[in-house]
C-alpha positions in Angstrom: 0.0 -0.1 -0.1 2.8 2.4 0.7 4.1 2.1 -3.0 0.5 3.0 -4.1 0.0 6.0 -1.8 3.7 7.5 -2.6 2.8 7.0 -6.4 -0.5 8.7 -6.0 0.9 11.6 -3.7 3.5 12.4 -6.4 0.8 12.7 -9.3 2.3 9.4 -11.0 -1.2 8.4 -11.9 -2.4 11.5 -13.3 -3.3 11.0 -17.2 -2.8 7.2 -17.1 -5.7 5.4 -18.6 -7.7 2.2 -17.4 -6.1 0.2 -20.5 -7.6 -3.1 -19.6 -11.2 -4.1 -18.8 -13.0 -7.4 -18.6 -16.6 -6.4 -18.9 -18.3 -6.5 -15.5 -15.2 -8.3 -13.9 -12.2 -5.9 -13.6 -10.7 -2.8 -14.8 -7.0 -2.1 -14.6 -5.0 1.0 -14.8 -1.7 2.6 -13.5 0.6 2.2 -16.5 2.8 5.2 -17.3 3.1 4.0 -20.9 -0.7 4.8 -21.3 0.2 8.4 -21.3 1.8 8.2 -24.9 -1.2 7.4 -26.8 0.5 4.2 -28.2 -2.0 1.6 -27.0 0.2 -1.3 -28.0 2.8 -0.7 -25.3 0.1 -0.4 -22.5 0.2 -3.0 -20.0 4.0 -3.2 -20.0 5.0 -0.1 -18.0 6.0 0.2 -14.5 7.3 2.6 -12.0 10.8 1.5 -11.9 10.3 -0.1 -8.4 9.1 -3.8 -8.1 7.3 -5.2 -5.1 7.5 -8.6 -3.3 4.2 -10.3 -3.4 2.2 -10.1 -0.2 -0.4 -12.5 -1.1 -3.8 -12.1 0.8 -6.1 -14.7 2.2 -8.8 -12.0 1.7 -11.2 -13.2 -1.2 -11.4 -10.9 -4.1 -14.7 -9.4 -4.3 -16.6 -6.6 -5.8 -14.6 -3.4 -4.8 -11.2 -5.2 -4.1 -8.3 -3.3 -5.0 -4.9 -5.2 -5.9 -1.7 -4.8 -7.6 -1.6 -6.4 -11.0 1.5 -8.3 -12.1 2.9 -10.3 -14.9 1.6 -13.9 -15.2 4.0 -16.4 -13.8 6.1 -13.7 -11.8 4.4 -12.9 -8.4 7.1 -10.2 -7.7 6.4 -8.0 -10.8 3.9 -5.6 -9.3 5.0 -2.0 -9.8 2.4 0.6 -10.4 -0.4 -1.1 -12.3 -3.6 -2.0 -10.2 -7.0 -3.4 -10.6 -10.5 -3.0 -9.2 -12.7 -6.2 -9.1 -16.3 -5.8 -10.2 -17.3 -9.1 -8.9 -16.3 -12.1 -6.5 -13.5 -13.8 -8.4 -12.5 -16.9 -6.3 -10.0 -17.8 -9.4 -8.0 -14.8 -8.2 -7.9 -15.7 -4.6 -4.4 -15.8 -3.0 -2.6 -14.6 -6.4 -2.6 -11.0 -5.7 -1.4 -8.4 -3.3 -4.7 -6.8 -2.1 -4.2 -3.3 -0.6 -7.6 -1.8 -0.6 -11.4 -1.7 -1.2 -13.7 0.7 -3.0 -15.9 2.1 -0.2 -17.7 4.9 -2.3 -18.2 5.3 -6.0 -18.0 1.6 -7.1 -20.8 2.5 -9.6 -18.2 4.7 -11.4 -15.7 1.7 -11.6 -18.9 -0.4 -12.7 -19.6 2.1 -15.5 -16.0 1.9 -16.7 -16.2 -1.9 -16.8 -19.1 -1.7 -19.2 -17.4 0.8 -21.7 -17.5 -0.5 -25.3 -14.0 -2.0 -26.1 -11.9 -1.9 -29.1 -12.8 -3.3 -32.3 -9.0 -4.1 -33.0 -8.5 -7.9 -32.2 -4.9 -7.0 -30.8 -6.5 -4.6 -28.5 -9.5 -6.6 -27.5 -9.7 -5.9 -23.8 -8.9 -2.1 -24.1 -11.6 0.6 -24.2 -12.6 1.9 -27.4 -12.1 5.4 -26.0 -9.5 6.5 -23.3 -10.8 6.5 -19.7 -7.9 8.7 -18.0 -7.2 9.1 -14.4 -7.2 12.8 -13.6 -5.8 12.1 -10.1 -5.8 9.8 -7.2 -6.3 11.6 -3.9 -5.4 9.7 -0.6 -7.5 10.6 2.4 
C-alpha cells in the first residue's frame, strides 16, 4: 500500500488510462506507458520499482483493489492496479490486495461496461481513453 500511496501523492497516476477491461469483472490501470497514446505498449509499463508479493487470504470481491502483475512472476507488481467488479475466487491468494472501494463503485462499474476496441490486438482495451485525472489519498 505504501508504494501506491507514494505514487498517488507524487501525481504518478495523473493522465494514465484504464487500459484493460474485463466487462463486469475488472478494470486495470496505472501504467505510465498509457500516457503516450500508443495503445500497443500499454500493460508493459512500471514505476521502476518492483514489489515482493504479499498475497492475501482475503477473497477478491466486488470493490477489491489489488496490484496487477505479470503472469507467472509474483514479484512483478509495480504501479499497475486493478479493481474487481465481482467475486472472483479464481484470483484468491494470487494478488497483493491493498484496498477496497468504499464509495463510488458505480463509476468503476460504468468503466467496466464501456465499449471495447474492435481491433483484435486490443480486445480488452476500451474504445475510448478513460483517463485518471488524479488519485487523492484521504
